[in-house]
N, C-alpha and C positions, 0 to 999 in steps of 0.2 A: 384689487390688493389681495384679497383672500387666495386666488388663483395663482399669484406669484408665489405666496407663501407655501402653497402646496407643492409647487414646484421645486422650490428650495429644499423642502422635506424630503421628496423624492430623491433629489439629487445627494443629499446627505446620507439617506439610506442607502444608496448604491455605493457611496465611497466607504460606508461604515462596512457594509459586506465585502468590498473588495479588500479593506484592510484585514478585517477577520481572515479570509481566505489565505492572504500573503502571509499572515502569523503563522496560521497552521501549515503551511507549506514549508516553512522554514523548521518547524518541528518534526514534519513528517518526511522530510527529504531523507535524512539518515535513515529512517525505518523503511522507506522504499528501497533505498541502496542494499540494506541488510536481506530485504526479501528476494531483491535481484540476485543477490550474490548466492542465497540458500538454493532458489530455483536454478540457477545455473550448475550449481555442484550436483543437484538431484539429476538434471539432465545429462550432466558427464557420467555420474554414476550409471544411469540406464544405458547410455551408448557404449560404456566401457564391458558391462555385464551382458548386455542384450536384454534384459529384463525390465519391465515396468518397476518403478521405485516402490510402488505399494507391496509387489512381491519380495523385493529386498527386504523391507520391513517386516513383513510375515516371517519370513525364513529367519531374521533374527530373533524374533519372538519364540519361534517354534526350538530354536537352540537352545534358548533360555530356560525353556519349561522342562527340558531333559533333564 
């Protein structure tokens, strides 16, 4: 009887974990979409200018300092 209760507890733990992950994914899905859009825009800027994005940012900071 005790072994049966342990299996039920383990199953409920797994179900609880899956429910938690599912609820987080609904919250994080728009955030991941935004990150993907930003990443794509960074890659497009790199392709257009032919420079790494980090250099594009540094150049802007240098321009602002002058």
